[in-house]
Legacy VTK file of the C-alpha trace (Angstrom):
# vtk DataFile Version 3.0
C-alpha trace
ASCII
DATASET POLYDATA
POINTS 69 float
153.012 119.260 66.929
154.872 120.434 69.828
156.197 123.657 70.962
159.266 124.975 72.134
159.838 121.405 73.807
157.698 122.302 76.270
153.687 122.303 74.052
151.956 119.669 72.853
149.509 121.321 70.089
147.005 118.824 69.135
144.637 119.653 66.160
141.090 118.437 65.722
138.795 118.236 62.917
135.816 116.992 64.004
131.977 117.132 65.259
132.931 117.113 68.985
135.409 117.072 71.028
135.434 113.236 72.887
137.394 112.055 76.380
139.255 110.107 74.267
140.756 112.829 72.619
141.329 114.279 76.148
143.005 110.774 76.814
144.970 110.798 73.523
146.862 114.417 74.831
147.609 113.575 78.128
149.143 110.541 76.716
151.096 112.193 74.352
152.050 114.478 77.628
153.049 112.005 79.778
155.231 110.030 77.103
156.800 113.333 76.174
157.219 115.068 79.915
155.705 117.793 78.512
154.304 120.291 81.040
150.891 121.189 78.958
149.153 120.685 76.057
146.697 122.350 74.277
143.438 120.529 72.137
142.185 122.572 69.286
138.556 121.320 67.099
138.820 123.498 64.235
134.960 122.294 62.483
133.468 124.982 64.627
132.123 128.788 63.820
134.630 129.914 67.016
137.671 128.825 68.014
137.896 130.465 71.132
135.008 128.054 72.169
137.217 124.954 71.339
140.304 124.997 72.199
141.127 123.569 76.063
144.597 123.061 77.981
145.158 120.161 79.770
148.094 119.679 82.270
149.917 116.748 82.684
150.109 116.086 86.797
153.261 113.780 86.773
155.197 116.149 84.717
159.089 115.943 86.140
161.393 119.500 85.698
164.724 118.647 84.048
166.444 118.348 87.617
164.681 115.074 88.534
161.806 116.471 90.320
158.237 116.734 90.533
157.166 119.868 89.136
153.669 121.427 89.775
152.248 123.188 86.660
LINES 1 70
69 0 1 2 3 4 5 6 7 8 9 10 11 12 13 14 15 16 17 18 19 20 21 22 23 24 25 26 27 28 29 30 31 32 33 34 35 36 37 38 39 40 41 42 43 44 45 46 47 48 49 50 51 52 53 54 55 56 57 58 59 60 61 62 63 64 65 66 67 68
């Protein structure tokens, strides 16, 4: 899911998040040139424990210049 053409939200329902899930979201961020994303696992009691924010270190702003997020 892409929110406001800026943030990618990746929803999962797995026993635990693995590094492959991080890599998948980072790939999505780079392919869409989005600055940041959220990885959320719904297979837990408290959602606050499993919301992960990832940042695209290769993000390029609308003017074509690299941007630090």
